[in-house]
C-alpha positions, 0 to 999 in steps of 0.5 A: 339591749346591751347597746341601750344599757351601754348608752344609758350608762354613758348618759347617766355617767355624764349626768352624774358628772354634771350633777356632782353634788348629788352624785357625791351624796350617793344619789343618782341624778334626777331625770327631768322628763321632757317632751321630745321633738323630732328635731331633737331626736334627729340632732341626737342621731346626727351628733353621735359620731362627733360625741363618740369620737370625744367620749372615746378619749375620756379616761376615768370618772372625771373628764378633762375640761378640754374634752368637756369643751369638745363635747359642748362644741359638738352639742352646739354644732348639732343644734343644741343650746349646749351639753346640758340640753343634749344630756337631757335629750339623750337621757330622755331618749335612753329612758324610752329606748330602755322600754323597747324589746329590741327583737319585737320593738314592743314597748313596756314602761321602763320599770316593767322592761327592767323587771323582765330583763332581771327575770331573763338574766336570772333564768339564763343558765349560760351567764357565768355566776359572777357576771350574772351577779354584776348584771343583776346588781346593775339592773336592780340599781337602775330599777330603783330610780327608773320611772315610767315615761311621762310623755306617750308621744315620746314613745311613738317618736322614738319608735319611728327612729328606733333603728337609726338611734340603735345604729348610731349608739352601737357605733360608740 
C-alpha cells in the first residue's frame, strides 16, 4: 500500500506542476478519468525505469526544465504522445491501484479503500502518534478529492497487471 500511496503522491505532484494555476489556488488537480488500454498499461510499466532515473534527480517542488524535457522524452520513447498523456495514464492507474488491497488483491472503490486505510491507521497502536497524525492528515486530504473509478474495465485491466505495476513502481 505504501508503494501505491508513494506512486500516487508522485503522480499528483507531477499533475500539480502541470496544473500550477489550480495548485496555486490550493486546489488539487482534477483527475480526468479515461478508459485505459492494455497498450497504455504495458507502456506505463515499461517506462518506469526511465522515469525513475529522471525523477530521482528532481529536487524541490519545481523541476528543472531540462529534467521535464527528459521526462517528456521518456514518455515519447515509450509510445505516449508526451508527458501529459503519460501523467493521465499514471493518474488513472494510481486511482485504480489505490482501490486494491495489496494482500488479498480485492478491489474496493478508492474512497472506500481510503476509509478502510484511515480506520486501520487510527487503530494501529504501533505507529508513533506524530507519524500517525501526519499519515491521517494525508489520507483525509486525499479522501476529499478521491473519486470512484468510472470505468469498470480499468479495474479488470489493472488487476491483470497488478503485480507488474506494483513491482515497477516499487523500484522508484
